[in-house]
Structure formats: structure tokens, C-alpha cells
N, C-alpha and C positions, 0 to 999 in steps of 0.2 A: 514415702508410699503414694501412690497416685490418687487414691480416694480418702486420704486422711481427714479433710474438712468434712466430707460427708459422714464418715464414720463417727466423728466427734460430735456432730449434730444428732445423730441416731442415738449415740450414747446418752447424751443430755435428755433428749426426749424419753428415753427408757427409765430415767429417774423420776419422772413426773407420775405420781399416783393415779391410777385409772379411775375415771368417774363411777359412781354406783347409782343404781335407781333407787328412788325414794319409795315407798309403797304407794304414795299418793299420785294417783292419775299417771304413774309410770314415768314421772319427770326424772331427770339425770342430775345428780348432784355431784360437784367436785369435791374430793376430800381435802382440798387445800384452801387456805384463805385467799382473800382477794389481793392481799399484800404479797404473799408467797407467790401467786399467779403472776403478778406483775414483775417480781424479781426473776421468776424462771423466763418469762417473755424477754425481759430486758437483757438477761445473761445471754440468751440465745441469739437475739438480733444484733447484740453488739458484735458477736462473732461473725454472724451472717453478714451484716454490712461490711466488715472488715475484710471478709474473705470471698464474697461473690460479686460479680460484676453487676453494674447497674443495667436493667433492660433497656433496649432501644426505645420502648415505648414511654419512658420517663421523661424524655426530651424530644417530644414531637414539636417540630417547628415547621408549619405549613402543612405540607401532604404526607400522608402515610405511605411507607414503603412496604414491600412484600415482607420484609423482616418484622415490621410492626403488626402486620396482619397474622403472621405465623405466631407470633407471641400471643395475640388474642385467642387464636384458635386453640393453641395448646393449653392456655389458661382455661378457657371455657371447658375443654374436655376434662382437664383435671378436677374443676370445680364440680362437674357432673357425676364424677366417680363415686361408687358406693364406698363405704368404710373399709370393707376388706380389701378391695381392689387398691384403693389408695394406699392403705398400710403396706401391701405387698410391694407396691411400686416405690414407696418411699424407701423401704428396706433394701431394694435390690442395688447390687452392686455388678457391673458398673451401673451409675444412676440411670434411672428410666427417664427422669424429668430433665429437661434442658436446663442449663446454668441459670437462665432468667426466670424459670417456673418453679424450681425447687424451693425458694424461700416462701413463695405463695402457698406451696403444697404444705409446708411445715405450718405456716400460719393457720391455714384452713383445718389442719389436723388438730392444732392447739385449741382453736376457738369452737369449732364445730363437733369434732369428734371426741375431744378431751373435755369439752365443756368448761374451759378454762374460765373462771370468774374474774375477768379482767376489766378494769376500767382504763380505757386507752388514754384518758386525759392525765392519769397518774404515770403513765409510763415514760421513760426518757427516750426510748427508741421508736415509738409508734409513729410519730410525725415524719421521721424518716422513712419508715416502712411505707407510709401513705403516699409520700412523695415519690418514692421509687416505683411502687407497685400499684398505687391506686388507679391511676389510668388504664392499666391493663386489666384489673379487676373489674372496674365499672364498664369497661368496653366489652367484656366477655358475655 
């Protein structure tokens, strides 16, 4: 099937319990523990790192090309989306996001929208995520 890897990631995302507001100042709290959050992240990103191509922006040597700029612009646009728009575009098939942007959209959804209580220092996959996508995210 053409979109199997996307469907698998969307299925994994759907198994994570949604955050809930606490009554105190409207803060959001994730119903899962930090250890479970790290396990969810690592499981997802082990799969993503194995099945998605590295973005061109992860290996800039010298000058940026139009491909790098396109990745930055697409990433910036995705990072500025509201929750509902991001979710709708994450779930769309064929995938709305380019191959290089989809993993960043998943990370943004987990960290910002799902409020995953994750300590990146304890993750086995966050360093690879940062190496692959950090330059694109920070340049956006």
C-alpha cells in the first residue's frame, strides 16, 4: 500500500491519551508519565528514522540551495499552523506534508499539541531527530 508508513504513524499517534486541562490556570496535563512519553517518542521515531528520508537541510555544506529554502519555508508554515489545521493535514491522505516535513509535524504535535512530558536527554532517538531536523526547525 502506498501510504502504509503514514498510516502506521497515525495509528501510533491515535493510541496516545489526549491531554486534559487541570483546573488551575487552565494548564494542560498529559495523562501519561514521563517514562511512557519517552517510550512513545522513541517507538515512533525509531520507525520514522528507519522509513523517512533525511532532509537536505541536515547536511548543509557551504551554500544553501532552493531545496533547503523550500524545506525551511514549509517547516515554518507548518510550525505556525493552529492545532485543528495541523491535525487535519497530518491525517490527510495523500499526505499533505512533504517527506522531509512530516516527521517535524509529528514531533510538533507530540510536544506542543499533546503536551507530551518528555525529557529529551533520556530519549534514545532525540539526538538523531535533532541532527536530522534541528537545522530546519531553527532556521524556520
